[in-house]
C-alpha positions in Angstrom: -48.3 -65.8 1.8 -50.7 -62.9 2.5 -52.4 -61.8 5.7 -56.1 -61.2 5.0 -58.9 -59.9 7.1 -62.3 -61.2 5.9 -65.5 -59.7 7.2 -68.9 -61.4 6.8 -72.0 -59.3 7.3 -75.3 -60.3 8.9 -76.9 -61.7 5.7 -73.7 -63.7 5.0 -74.1 -65.4 8.3 -77.8 -65.3 8.6 -78.2 -69.0 9.6 -76.0 -72.1 10.1 -76.1 -73.0 6.4 -74.7 -69.6 5.4 -72.1 -69.7 8.2 -71.0 -73.1 6.6 -70.8 -71.5 3.2 -68.8 -68.6 4.5 -66.4 -71.1 6.2 -65.7 -72.7 2.8 -64.4 -69.3 1.6 -62.0 -69.1 4.5 -60.9 -72.7 3.9 -59.9 -71.7 0.3 -57.8 -68.8 1.6 -56.0 -71.0 4.1 -55.4 -73.7 1.5 -53.9 -71.0 -0.7 -51.3 -70.5 2.1 -52.8 -67.2 3.5 -53.1 -66.2 7.2 -56.7 -65.2 7.9 -58.5 -63.3 10.6 -62.3 -63.4 10.2 -64.6 -60.7 11.6 -68.3 -61.6 11.8 -71.5 -59.7 12.4 -74.5 -61.0 14.3 -76.8 -63.3 12.4 -79.3 -61.3 10.3 -82.1 -59.8 12.4 -80.5 -60.7 15.7 -79.3 -57.2 16.5 -82.7 -55.7 15.7 -84.3 -58.1 18.1 -81.9 -57.3 20.8 -82.3 -53.6 20.3 -86.1 -54.1 20.4 -85.8 -55.8 23.8 -83.9 -52.8 25.2 -86.6 -50.4 23.8 -89.3 -52.5 25.5 -87.6 -52.1 28.8 -87.1 -48.3 28.4 -86.8 -45.8 25.5 -84.1 -44.0 27.5 -82.2 -47.1 28.7 -78.8 -47.2 30.3 -76.4 -47.3 27.2 -73.8 -49.4 29.2 -76.3 -52.2 29.7 -77.6 -51.7 26.1 -74.0 -52.6 24.9 -74.0 -55.7 27.1 -77.2 -56.9 25.4 -76.6 -56.0 21.8 -73.0 -57.2 21.6 -74.1 -60.8 22.3 -75.2 -61.4 18.8 -71.7 -61.2 17.3 -70.4 -63.4 20.1 -72.8 -66.2 19.0 -71.7 -66.0 15.4 -68.0 -66.0 16.2 -68.3 -69.3 18.2 -70.4 -70.9 15.4 -67.9 -69.8 12.7 -65.0 -71.2 14.7 -66.9 -74.5 15.0 -67.6 -74.6 11.3 -63.9 -74.1 10.5 -62.8 -76.7 13.0 -65.2 -79.2 11.4 -63.3 -78.7 8.2 -60.0 -79.5 9.8 -58.9 -75.8 10.2 -57.3 -74.7 13.4 -59.5 -71.9 14.6 -60.7 -70.1 17.7 -62.9 -67.2 18.6 -61.6 -64.0 20.3 -64.1 -61.7 22.0 -63.4 -58.0 22.1 -62.1 -58.0 25.6 -59.8 -61.0 25.0 -57.7 -59.3 22.2 -58.3 -56.6 23.7 -60.2 -54.2 21.4 -60.0 -51.0 23.4 -62.5 -48.1 22.9 -63.5 -44.9 24.6 -66.5 -44.8 26.9 -69.1 -43.4 24.4 -71.4 -46.4 24.8 -73.5 -47.3 21.8 -71.2 -45.3 19.5 -67.7 -46.0 20.9 -64.6 -45.3 19.0 -61.5 -47.5 18.9 -58.5 -46.3 20.7 -56.1 -49.3 20.5 -56.0 -52.9 19.4 -53.3 -55.1 21.0 -52.4 -57.7 18.4 -49.3 -59.4 19.8 -50.9 -62.7 20.7 -53.2 -62.6 17.7 -50.2 -62.2 15.3 -48.5 -65.1 17.1 -51.5 -67.4 16.6 -52.0 -66.3 13.0 -48.3 -67.0 12.3 -48.8 -70.6 13.6 -51.6 -71.2 11.1 -54.5 -70.6 13.4 -57.6 -68.7 12.0 -58.8 -66.0 14.4 -62.5 -65.4 14.5 -63.4 -62.0 15.9 -66.9 -60.7 16.7 -67.2 -57.3 15.1 -69.0 -54.3 16.6 -67.7 -54.8 20.2 -64.8 -53.7 22.4 -64.0 -52.8 26.0 -63.5 -49.5 27.7 -60.8 -48.5 30.1 -63.3 -49.1 32.9 -63.6 -52.8 31.6 -67.2 -52.3 30.4 -68.3 -53.9 27.2 -68.8 -51.3 24.4 -70.3 -51.3 20.9 -69.3 -49.2 17.9 -72.7 -48.3 16.6 -74.8 -49.9 13.8 -72.6 -51.2 11.0 -69.7 -51.2 13.4 -68.4 -54.7 12.3 -67.0 -53.0 9.1 -65.1 -50.6 11.4 -63.9 -53.6 13.5 -62.6 -55.4 10.4 -60.8 -52.4 8.8 -59.3 -51.3 12.2 -58.1 -54.9 12.8 -56.6 -55.0 9.2 -54.7 -51.8 10.0 -53.5 -53.1 13.3 -52.3 -56.4 11.8 -50.8 -54.6 8.8 -52.9 -57.0 6.6 -52.4 -57.2 2.9 -56.1 -56.8 2.2 -59.5 -56.4 3.9 -62.3 -58.3 2.1 -65.8 -57.2 3.0 -68.3 -60.0 2.2 -71.9 -58.9 1.9 -75.1 -59.8 0.1 -74.2 -57.7 -3.0 -71.3 -58.3 -5.4 -69.9 -54.8 -5.2 -70.8 -51.1 -5.0 -73.4 -50.0 -7.5 -74.4 -46.6 -8.9 -77.5 -46.8 -6.8 -79.6 -49.4 -5.0 -80.4 -52.1 -7.7 -83.6 -52.8 -5.8 -84.8 -49.3 -6.7 -83.1 -49.1 -10.1 -82.6 -52.5 -11.8 -80.4 -50.9 -14.4 -77.9 -49.8 -11.8 -74.3 -50.5 -12.8 -71.5 -52.1 -10.7 -68.6 -49.9 -10.1 -65.2 -51.5 -10.7 -63.2 -48.9 -8.7 -64.3 -46.1 -6.5 -62.3 -43.5 -4.6 -62.2 -43.5 -0.8 -63.7 -40.0 -0.8 -66.7 -41.1 -2.9 -67.2 -44.2 -0.9 -67.2 -42.2 2.4 -69.9 -39.9 1.0 -72.0 -42.8 -0.3 -71.7 -44.7 3.0 -72.6 -41.6 5.1 -75.5 -40.8 2.8 -77.3 -44.1 3.0 -75.4 -46.7 1.0 -75.5 -49.9 3.1 -72.6 -51.6 1.5 -69.9 -50.1 3.8 -70.0 -48.2 7.0 -68.6 -44.7 6.9 -66.0 -45.0 9.7 -64.6 -48.1 8.2 -63.8 -46.4 4.9 -62.3 -43.4 6.8 -60.0 -45.7 8.7 -59.0 -47.6 5.4 -58.2 -44.3 3.7 -56.2 -43.0 6.7 -54.3 -46.3 7.3 -53.8 -47.3 3.7 -55.8 -50.5 4.0 -56.7 -52.2 0.7 -60.4 -52.6 0.7 -62.5 -55.0 -1.5 -66.3 -55.5 -1.5 -67.4 -59.0 -2.5 -70.5 -61.2 -2.5 -70.5 -64.0 0.0 -73.0 -65.9 -2.3 -70.8 -66.1 -5.5 -67.7 -68.0 -6.6 -65.1 -65.4 -7.5 -62.4 -67.8 -8.8 -61.5 -66.8 -12.4 -63.6 -63.6 -12.4 -62.0 -60.5 -13.9 -64.4 -58.3 -11.8 -65.2 -60.1 -8.6 -66.3 -57.0 -6.7 -65.5 -53.3 -6.1 -62.1 -52.0 -5.1 -62.0 -48.9 -2.9 -58.8 -47.1 -3.9 -57.0 -43.8 -3.9 -58.4 -41.2 -6.3 -55.1 -41.3 -8.2 -55.7 -45.0 -9.1 -58.8 -44.2 -11.1 -58.0 -43.5 -14.8 -60.9 -41.2 -15.6 -63.2 -39.7 -13.0 -67.0 -39.9 -13.5 -69.0 -36.7 -13.2 -71.3 -38.5 -10.9 -70.5 -41.9 -9.5 -73.7 -42.7 -7.6 -77.1 -41.8 -6.2 -77.6 -42.6 -2.5 -80.7 -42.4 -0.3 -81.4 -42.8 3.4 -84.8 -43.3 5.0 -83.2 -43.2 8.5 -83.8 -39.5 8.8 -85.8 -37.3 11.2 -86.2 -33.5 11.1 -86.4 -31.1 14.0 -87.3 -27.4 13.7 -87.0 -24.7 16.3 -89.3 -21.8 15.4 -88.4 -18.2 16.2 -85.2 -18.7 18.0 -83.6 -15.5 19.3 -80.9 -14.7 16.7 -78.0 -13.9 19.0 -74.3 -14.9 19.0 -73.7 -18.4 20.4 -77.2 -19.6 20.0 -76.2 -22.5 17.6 -73.6 -23.7 20.1 -76.1 -23.7 22.9 -78.4 -25.9 20.8 -75.9 -28.3 19.3 -73.4 -28.7 22.2 -75.9 -30.5 24.5 -76.9 -32.7 21.6 -73.3 -33.7 21.0 -72.8 -34.4 24.7 -75.9 -36.7 24.6 -74.4 -38.7 21.8 -76.8 -37.3 19.1 -75.2 -36.9 15.7 -76.6 -33.9 13.8 -76.4 -34.0 10.0 -78.1 -31.4 7.8 -78.5 -27.8 9.3 -80.3 -24.8 7.9 -81.2 -21.4 9.4 -83.7 -18.9 8.1 -83.3 -15.4 9.6 -86.3 -13.1 9.9 -86.5 -9.9 8.0 -85.8 -7.8 11.2 -82.8 -10.0 12.1 -84.1 -10.8 15.5 -85.3 -14.3 15.1 -84.3 -17.4 13.1 -86.0 -20.8 12.3 -83.4 -23.5 12.9 -83.9 -26.9 11.2 -81.6 -29.9 11.5 -81.7 -33.6 11.0 -80.8 -36.6 13.2 -81.3 -40.3 12.7 -84.7 -41.7 13.5 -83.4 -43.7 16.4 -82.0 -40.6 17.9 -85.2 -38.5 17.6 -86.6 -39.2 21.1 -83.3 -38.4 22.7 -82.8 -35.3 20.6 -86.2 -34.0 21.4 -85.6 -34.6 25.1 -82.4 -32.6 25.0 -83.9 -29.7 23.0 -87.0 -29.5 25.3 -84.7 -29.1 28.3 -82.6 -26.3 26.8 -82.5 -23.5 29.4 -80.4 -20.8 27.6 -82.3 -20.9 24.3 -85.5 -19.1 23.7 -87.8 -20.3 21.0 -91.5 -20.3 20.2 -92.2 -23.9 19.2 -90.6 -27.3 18.3 -91.7 -29.2 15.2 -90.5 -32.7 14.4 -91.1 -35.2 11.6 -89.7 -38.6 10.7 -91.6 -38.7 7.4 -88.5 -37.5 5.5 -85.6 -39.1 3.5 -82.3 -37.8 2.2 -81.3 -38.2 -1.5 -77.8 -37.4 -2.6 -75.7 -37.1 -5.8 -72.0 -38.1 -5.3 -69.0 -37.8 -7.6 -65.4 -36.5 -7.5 -65.9 -35.2 -11.0 -68.3 -32.5 -9.6 -65.3 -30.5 -8.5 -64.4 -29.5 -12.0 -67.8 -29.6 -13.8 -70.5 -26.9 -13.2 -74.2 -27.6 -13.6 -74.6 -30.7 -11.4 -76.7 -29.0 -8.8 -78.9 -27.3 -11.4 -79.6 -30.6 -13.1 -80.5 -32.2 -9.7 -82.9 -29.4 -8.8 -84.5 -29.3 -12.2 -85.0 -33.0 -12.3 -86.7 -33.1 -8.9 -88.9 -30.1 -9.8 -90.0 -31.7 -13.0 -91.2 -34.7 -10.9 -93.1 -32.4 -8.5 -90.8 -33.2 -5.6 -90.3 -30.4 -3.0 -86.9 -29.9 -1.4 -87.0 -29.2 2.3 -83.3 -28.9 3.1 -80.1 -28.7 1.0 -76.5 -29.5 2.0 -73.4 -29.7 -0.1 -69.7 -30.5 -0.2 -67.1 -30.6 -2.9 -68.2 -34.0 -4.2 -71.9 -34.3 -3.1 -75.2 -32.6 -3.0 -77.9 -33.8 -0.6 -81.6 -32.8 -0.3 -84.2 -33.7 2.2 -87.5 -34.6 0.7 -90.8 -36.3 1.8 -90.2 -40.0 2.2 -93.0 -41.1 -0.1 -91.0 -39.6 -3.1 -87.7 -41.4 -2.3 -87.7 -44.0 -5.0 -89.1 -41.6 -7.7 -86.3 -39.2 -6.9 -83.6 -41.9 -7.1 -84.8 -43.3 -10.4 -85.2 -39.8 -11.9 -81.7 -38.7 -10.9 -80.1 -42.0 -11.9 -81.5 -41.5 -15.4 -80.7 -37.8 -15.5 -77.0 -38.4 -14.9 -76.8 -41.3 -17.3 -75.8 -44.0 -14.8 -77.7 -46.9 -16.3 -76.1 -50.2 -17.2 -75.2 -50.2 -20.9 -75.5 -53.3 -23.1 
């Protein structure tokens, strides 16, 4: 008998028919003698609708009330999934975040999990009951509903798997694994059988929609076995049902480049002629952090006389209005002008093999130059190189880089 946490994303539970189909997969696990906890997202499109309602009321709404609104989508799905399982003769019930409880800090809209109390849940699972848990939501110490940020249902699932000491966490989605890039952009993209936690973290943080970054971080830290599967395919008898996310040591031979990621959820802010004095960066980025704005790429260009600098950084498009409000109210930072744009995207090359192989960056820059694509910002780590480019060139850049690094599916 194994204890499995199965998570179904929004497209996998998009309507009642798909919820029924997902329930059949859970039935198979139960019939195989396994204990199962199910984590569900909101039905496809529901969260966007709820977020839209909040924006219509106010662009700078109360994030505590925002959490109350947007967390309701997962609650609906969890109830429907429990009903679908009960219809099939499976003992099942839904557990909302506050009932478990799924405790978080008070950073509303982007809360982090602090504790999951699983005593009662383990008892019910041990008796053969299937637990259906809404992802994305929790409860603060002040007993306010909280949410974990977009894609937070993955985090809920992996954290629950860690707390339950589950044998495996299966992430069911609308794709059958992790690919070398988005197959909708490059039809020749290749499915990856095994990928390291480190590479998956980079791909997730850089725009790959298959897994959420924090979920992979938790899986790596807690040693949770992670598998990405399609909710629309029958995996019985398949020798490669999906993608396993594993420790780097479990991969026989590391690829130079594992994948190309892109993100259109980018916005750029530039502060022109900032006084170049010690502590100025802290005075800009500390208020942004306190406002819950995550800053990604950062670049500074110091003037020839050393007195001024142009400071450019990126945030998510959703955070752009809040970030601009914070920057415009800075009292201890002198600058000439603020420029902003959301007509940008980030394209990244990822691979653990980059650590021991020179020339990866040169190939990337040459490939983009040959296509006439201008690079606005560059950031690097040991296993990735990211560039910010004009959004209109995103797909051209991805296709060119995918071909340049030889990632196409081979016959």
